[in-house]
VMD Tcl script that builds the backbone (N, CA, C; Angstrom):
set m [mol new atoms 225]
animate dup $m
set s [atomselect $m all]
$s set {name element resname resid chain x y z} {
  {N N MET 1 A 23.389 3.024 -14.053}
  {CA C MET 1 A 24.455 2.473 -14.871}
  {C C MET 1 A 25.746 3.244 -14.609}
  {N N ASN 2 A 26.827 2.508 -14.693}
  {CA C ASN 2 A 28.106 3.173 -14.466}
  {C C ASN 2 A 28.685 3.688 -15.788}
  {N N THR 3 A 29.775 4.381 -15.690}
  {CA C THR 3 A 30.397 5.018 -16.852}
  {C C THR 3 A 30.854 3.989 -17.896}
  {N N LYS 4 A 31.416 2.857 -17.442}
  {CA C LYS 4 A 31.889 1.838 -18.384}
  {C C LYS 4 A 30.735 1.276 -19.215}
  {N N THR 5 A 29.596 1.070 -18.587}
  {CA C THR 5 A 28.429 0.541 -19.301}
  {C C THR 5 A 27.942 1.544 -20.341}
  {N N LEU 6 A 27.851 2.787 -19.957}
  {CA C LEU 6 A 27.403 3.817 -20.898}
  {C C LEU 6 A 28.377 3.964 -22.063}
  {N N LEU 7 A 29.668 3.916 -21.776}
  {CA C LEU 7 A 30.654 3.991 -22.848}
  {C C LEU 7 A 30.562 2.767 -23.772}
  {N N GLY 8 A 30.286 1.606 -23.201}
  {CA C GLY 8 A 30.112 0.395 -24.003}
  {C C GLY 8 A 28.927 0.509 -24.946}
  {N N PHE 9 A 27.793 1.007 -24.443}
  {CA C PHE 9 A 26.622 1.201 -25.292}
  {C C PHE 9 A 26.895 2.233 -26.383}
  {N N ALA 10 A 27.544 3.324 -26.011}
  {CA C ALA 10 A 27.851 4.364 -26.993}
  {C C ALA 10 A 28.774 3.826 -28.085}
  {N N LEU 11 A 29.779 3.055 -27.696}
  {CA C LEU 11 A 30.701 2.475 -28.672}
  {C C LEU 11 A 29.976 1.481 -29.586}
  {N N ALA 12 A 29.082 0.682 -29.006}
  {CA C ALA 12 A 28.326 -0.282 -29.811}
  {C C ALA 12 A 27.463 0.432 -30.852}
  {N N PHE 13 A 26.769 1.473 -30.434}
  {CA C PHE 13 A 25.945 2.226 -31.379}
  {C C PHE 13 A 26.800 2.925 -32.432}
  {N N LEU 14 A 27.938 3.454 -32.031}
  {CA C LEU 14 A 28.833 4.119 -32.975}
  {C C LEU 14 A 29.348 3.136 -34.022}
  {N N ILE 15 A 29.729 1.939 -33.597}
  {CA C ILE 15 A 30.186 0.918 -34.545}
  {C C ILE 15 A 29.056 0.550 -35.501}
  {N N GLY 16 A 27.848 0.406 -34.980}
  {CA C GLY 16 A 26.698 0.094 -35.824}
  {C C GLY 16 A 26.423 1.174 -36.851}
  {N N ILE 17 A 26.500 2.429 -36.447}
  {CA C ILE 17 A 26.256 3.550 -37.359}
  {C C ILE 17 A 27.325 3.604 -38.441}
  {N N VAL 18 A 28.591 3.468 -38.041}
  {CA C VAL 18 A 29.688 3.511 -39.013}
  {C C VAL 18 A 29.567 2.363 -40.010}
  {N N CYS 19 A 29.251 1.177 -39.521}
  {CA C CYS 19 A 29.095 0.028 -40.426}
  {C C CYS 19 A 27.943 0.257 -41.397}
  {N N ARG 20 A 26.854 0.839 -40.924}
  {CA C ARG 20 A 25.703 1.107 -41.797}
  {C C ARG 20 A 26.047 2.156 -42.851}
  {N N LEU 21 A 26.708 3.219 -42.451}
  {CA C LEU 21 A 27.057 4.291 -43.389}
  {C C LEU 21 A 28.100 3.828 -44.410}
  {N N ALA 22 A 29.006 2.953 -43.987}
  {CA C ALA 22 A 30.046 2.469 -44.889}
  {C C ALA 22 A 29.589 1.253 -45.697}
  {N N ALA 23 A 28.383 0.782 -45.446}
  {CA C ALA 23 A 27.793 -0.365 -46.143}
  {C C ALA 23 A 28.651 -1.631 -46.006}
  {N N ILE 24 A 29.170 -1.835 -44.794}
  {CA C ILE 24 A 29.910 -3.063 -44.522}
  {C C ILE 24 A 29.099 -3.892 -43.522}
  {N N PRO 25 A 29.271 -5.204 -43.540}
  {CA C PRO 25 A 28.502 -6.046 -42.617}
  {C C PRO 25 A 28.843 -5.747 -41.161}
  {N N LEU 26 A 27.845 -5.848 -40.322}
  {CA C LEU 26 A 28.065 -5.656 -38.896}
  {C C LEU 26 A 28.877 -6.813 -38.324}
  {N N PRO 27 A 29.742 -6.535 -37.380}
  {CA C PRO 27 A 30.487 -7.618 -36.735}
  {C C PRO 27 A 29.640 -8.285 -35.650}
  {N N ALA 28 A 28.487 -8.820 -36.042}
  {CA C ALA 28 A 27.562 -9.456 -35.108}
  {C C ALA 28 A 26.805 -10.560 -35.829}
  {N N PRO 29 A 26.218 -11.485 -35.083}
  {CA C PRO 29 A 25.436 -12.547 -35.724}
  {C C PRO 29 A 24.239 -11.968 -36.478}
  {N N PRO 30 A 23.914 -12.488 -37.671}
  {CA C PRO 30 A 22.837 -11.931 -38.475}
  {C C PRO 30 A 21.441 -12.411 -38.080}
  {N N VAL 31 A 21.333 -13.346 -37.143}
  {CA C VAL 31 A 20.023 -13.851 -36.753}
  {C C VAL 31 A 19.765 -13.544 -35.289}
  {N N LEU 32 A 18.503 -13.499 -34.925}
  {CA C LEU 32 A 18.115 -13.108 -33.573}
  {C C LEU 32 A 18.698 -14.046 -32.515}
  {N N ILE 33 A 18.683 -15.340 -32.752}
  {CA C ILE 33 A 19.176 -16.278 -31.736}
  {C C ILE 33 A 20.675 -16.077 -31.488}
  {N N GLY 34 A 21.424 -15.733 -32.522}
  {CA C GLY 34 A 22.850 -15.457 -32.346}
  {C C GLY 34 A 23.080 -14.195 -31.534}
  {N N ALA 35 A 22.276 -13.182 -31.814}
  {CA C ALA 35 A 22.393 -11.932 -31.058}
  {C C ALA 35 A 22.005 -12.153 -29.597}
  {N N LEU 36 A 20.969 -12.938 -29.363}
  {CA C LEU 36 A 20.570 -13.236 -27.986}
  {C C LEU 36 A 21.640 -14.040 -27.253}
  {N N LEU 37 A 22.328 -14.902 -27.973}
  {CA C LEU 37 A 23.419 -15.662 -27.372}
  {C C LEU 37 A 24.546 -14.731 -26.923}
  {N N VAL 38 A 24.882 -13.755 -27.756}
  {CA C VAL 38 A 25.921 -12.781 -27.391}
  {C C VAL 38 A 25.496 -11.988 -26.161}
  {N N VAL 39 A 24.242 -11.558 -26.125}
  {CA C VAL 39 A 23.727 -10.801 -24.974}
  {C C VAL 39 A 23.748 -11.672 -23.718}
  {N N ALA 40 A 23.301 -12.927 -23.838}
  {CA C ALA 40 A 23.269 -13.813 -22.681}
  {C C ALA 40 A 24.671 -14.070 -22.141}
  {N N MET 41 A 25.633 -14.274 -23.025}
  {CA C MET 41 A 27.011 -14.516 -22.576}
  {C C MET 41 A 27.569 -13.276 -21.882}
  {N N THR 42 A 27.297 -12.108 -22.431}
  {CA C THR 42 A 27.795 -10.873 -21.832}
  {C C THR 42 A 27.173 -10.635 -20.463}
  {N N LEU 43 A 25.861 -10.812 -20.362}
  {CA C LEU 43 A 25.183 -10.617 -19.078}
  {C C LEU 43 A 25.637 -11.662 -18.060}
  {N N GLY 44 A 25.786 -12.895 -18.500}
  {CA C GLY 44 A 26.243 -13.947 -17.596}
  {C C GLY 44 A 27.628 -13.662 -17.045}
  {N N TYR 45 A 28.519 -13.215 -17.905}
  {CA C TYR 45 A 29.870 -12.877 -17.464}
  {C C TYR 45 A 29.824 -11.752 -16.422}
  {N N GLY 46 A 29.041 -10.727 -16.692}
  {CA C GLY 46 A 28.949 -9.597 -15.764}
  {C C GLY 46 A 28.336 -9.982 -14.426}
  {N N VAL 47 A 27.281 -10.788 -14.459}
  {CA C VAL 47 A 26.615 -11.201 -13.220}
  {C C VAL 47 A 27.537 -12.078 -12.379}
  {N N ILE 48 A 28.177 -13.050 -12.999}
  {CA C ILE 48 A 29.068 -13.938 -12.247}
  {C C ILE 48 A 30.261 -13.163 -11.694}
  {N N ASP 49 A 30.768 -12.184 -12.451}
  {CA C ASP 49 A 31.883 -11.380 -11.963}
  {C C ASP 49 A 31.491 -10.621 -10.702}
  {N N ARG 50 A 30.252 -10.165 -10.635}
  {CA C ARG 50 A 29.802 -9.425 -9.448}
  {C C ARG 50 A 29.449 -10.349 -8.283}
  {N N LEU 51 A 28.920 -11.542 -8.581}
  {CA C LEU 51 A 28.450 -12.424 -7.526}
  {C C LEU 51 A 29.502 -13.405 -7.018}
  {N N ALA 52 A 30.493 -13.703 -7.822}
  {CA C ALA 52 A 31.496 -14.687 -7.414}
  {C C ALA 52 A 32.322 -14.157 -6.247}
  {N N VAL 53 A 32.689 -15.068 -5.394}
  {CA C VAL 53 A 33.509 -14.694 -4.240}
  {C C VAL 53 A 34.935 -14.489 -4.728}
  {N N HIS 54 A 35.471 -13.317 -4.462}
  {CA C HIS 54 A 36.850 -13.019 -4.828}
  {C C HIS 54 A 37.707 -13.259 -3.598}
  {N N ARG 55 A 38.639 -14.189 -3.720}
  {CA C ARG 55 A 39.474 -14.565 -2.591}
  {C C ARG 55 A 40.811 -13.832 -2.636}
  {N N ALA 56 A 41.391 -13.689 -1.475}
  {CA C ALA 56 A 42.712 -13.056 -1.383}
  {C C ALA 56 A 43.760 -13.973 -2.012}
  {N N ASN 57 A 44.773 -13.378 -2.594}
  {CA C ASN 57 A 45.855 -14.128 -3.224}
  {C C ASN 57 A 46.865 -14.515 -2.146}
  {N N VAL 58 A 46.687 -15.716 -1.572}
  {CA C VAL 58 A 47.553 -16.135 -0.463}
  {C C VAL 58 A 48.777 -16.918 -0.930}
  {N N GLN 59 A 48.828 -17.338 -2.184}
  {CA C GLN 59 A 49.943 -18.137 -2.685}
  {C C GLN 59 A 50.892 -17.338 -3.579}
  {N N ARG 60 A 50.809 -16.029 -3.554}
  {CA C ARG 60 A 51.603 -15.193 -4.446}
  {C C ARG 60 A 53.107 -15.414 -4.286}
  {N N ALA 61 A 53.549 -15.642 -3.064}
  {CA C ALA 61 A 54.987 -15.832 -2.823}
  {C C ALA 61 A 55.505 -17.111 -3.467}
  {N N HIS 62 A 54.630 -18.056 -3.756}
  {CA C HIS 62 A 55.030 -19.327 -4.352}
  {C C HIS 62 A 54.977 -19.311 -5.877}
  {N N CYS 63 A 54.503 -18.231 -6.463}
  {CA C CYS 63 A 54.374 -18.141 -7.922}
  {C C CYS 63 A 55.655 -17.556 -8.518}
  {N N GLY 64 A 56.093 -18.111 -9.618}
  {CA C GLY 64 A 57.293 -17.615 -10.284}
  {C C GLY 64 A 57.004 -16.321 -11.023}
  {N N GLY 65 A 57.924 -15.416 -10.978}
  {CA C GLY 65 A 57.780 -14.159 -11.709}
  {C C GLY 65 A 58.332 -14.294 -13.118}
  {N N PRO 66 A 58.775 -13.192 -13.722}
  {CA C PRO 66 A 59.302 -13.233 -15.082}
  {C C PRO 66 A 60.534 -14.148 -15.223}
  {N N THR 67 A 61.279 -14.307 -14.133}
  {CA C THR 67 A 62.473 -15.159 -14.196}
  {C C THR 67 A 62.179 -16.590 -13.768}
  {N N GLY 68 A 61.012 -16.837 -13.202}
  {CA C GLY 68 A 60.656 -18.173 -12.751}
  {C C GLY 68 A 61.065 -18.434 -11.306}
  {N N GLU 69 A 61.758 -17.492 -10.694}
  {CA C GLU 69 A 62.195 -17.666 -9.312}
  {C C GLU 69 A 61.048 -17.322 -8.371}
  {N N THR 70 A 61.021 -17.999 -7.230}
  {CA C THR 70 A 60.005 -17.722 -6.218}
  {C C THR 70 A 60.662 -17.120 -4.987}
  {N N ARG 71 A 59.865 -16.493 -4.167}
  {CA C ARG 71 A 60.389 -15.901 -2.939}
  {C C ARG 71 A 60.268 -16.843 -1.757}
  {N N GLY 72 A 59.671 -18.010 -1.969}
  {CA C GLY 72 A 59.500 -18.991 -0.884}
  {C C GLY 72 A 60.789 -19.735 -0.620}
  {N N LYS 73 A 60.684 -20.740 0.229}
  {CA C LYS 73 A 61.855 -21.563 0.565}
  {C C LYS 73 A 62.262 -22.380 -0.651}
  {N N SER 74 A 63.540 -22.536 -0.850}
  {CA C SER 74 A 64.009 -23.373 -1.959}
  {C C SER 74 A 64.069 -24.824 -1.514}
  {N N SER 75 A 63.896 -25.741 -2.453}
  {CA C SER 75 A 63.864 -27.174 -2.122}
  {C C SER 75 A 65.264 -27.731 -1.994}
}
mol reanalyze $m
mol bondsrecalc $m
mol representation Tube
mol addrep $m
């Protein structure tokens, strides 16, 4: 596991502990199927991010910046 994953787990456990000690509801679904849905969405996002083909940004010169102007040829 990488550092970001370990920090994510540590933060999740810390939030759970603080919520339990403060007697406030957890910011998570209260039923198992809801929790599994959150886990599935998180894992799916991570897997697709690693497996998806990341393409080079070849159209950057045609995109408008903060002013809306482009560096390409004007019409």
